[in-house]
N, C-alpha and C positions, 0 to 999 in steps of 0.2 A: 333743783338739779344744781350740784357744785360745778365748779369750773372744769375739773378734770373729766367729768362725765359728759359736759358740754363739748370739750375739744375732742373727746373720743367719738361721740356721736357725729360731730361735724366731719372728722376725718374719715369715717366709715361712709358717710354719705357722699363725700368728694370721690371716694374711690369707687363706690358702686356707680355713681353718675358717669364717671369717666370710662368706666368698663362698658356701660350699656350704649354710650353714645359714639364710641370709637370701634366699630365693628370691623373696619379695615385698617391695616397698618400703612398701606401706600396707595398713591393715587392710582397706579396701575390696576390694583385690585378693585379699587372702588369704581372706577369708570370702564373697566375692560378694555383698556388702551391696547391697540394692537390686534384685538380679537373682533372679528366682524361675523357674527353668527348669520346664518340664513333664517331669518325670522324665528319662529318658535321651534324650528327643527334643531337648532343648536349645533349645525354642522359648519365648520370652519373651513375644511379640506375636503375636496371632492376627487374621488378616483373612480377612473371608467370601470375598472374591474370589480371594485367593491360596491360602488354605489350605483353607477349607470346600468350595467349588465343586468343586475337583478331586476330593476324597474322594467327595462325592455323585455327580459325573459317572460315575466309575469303578464305585462300588459300589452306586449306586441308579438313576440315570437311564438309563444306557446301555440296559438291557434291560426294566426294570420300571415305574419311577415317572416317566414323562415324559408329555407331552401326549398322545402317541399310544397308549401302552399303558395307563396309568391302573390298574395292577393294584392292587386293593384301594381304588380311588378315591383313591389317594395320588399327588399329583404334587409333585416335589421340584426342578423345574427353573427355579424363579425364587426370589428372595429372599422375596417375600410369601407363597408357598407354603411354603417351608421355616419362615418365621417362625410360621406357624400351627401347626406340629408343635412348634415350640419353646415356644410360649406354653402349649399344653396338656399339655406334658410328655412328648409321645409320642416325639419324636426321641431324646432321651437314653434313655428307658426301652427302645426297641426296639433301638438299637446297643449298648446295655450288656447286652441280653438279661437284663432284670430280669423278676422274676415279674409276671404280669398284663399283659405286653406281647408282642405278636407279634415274635419275635426276627428282626432283619434284620442284615445280609443273610442270606438263607435258606442260602446255601452255608457259612456260618461267620461268626464275629466278625470285625469289622475288627481291624486291628492296634492294640495298646495306644496307640501314639502317636497314631493317627487318632481313637480315642475320647477321648483326652485333649485333643487339639486341638479337637474339637467341644465338650467339656464346658467347656474354658476359654473358649471363644468365647461360649457361652451365659451362663456366669458373669459375663463381662464386658459383658453386655447384648445380646448377639446383634446387633451392629451390623452395617449394611449397608455395610461399608467395603472 
């Protein structure tokens, strides 16, 4: 191999190696700085209307905790009603099946992502957003 072929091979090797080893251009992309996903759910912002209401509708309101059925005298079909259970700690205690709380929903626990969404929403102040 002559010197020009050697230099050409070396240059191509350096270019390929540098492209493969540098997948990110900046530290923020590499370490997701400022982004705090809720485990594997990938959610960083939680909204009452977009995220919490659908969970409550499917798992709580459709059969048990609406204005018509009122099982356990619990109604979760409006923000004000839900916020009452946020403030007294019962919403998280029941969906996380913690000791001292009546575990809900009765058929089994919510998915981890759903519990994490509700928990994050409560931690962020349980906003009516």
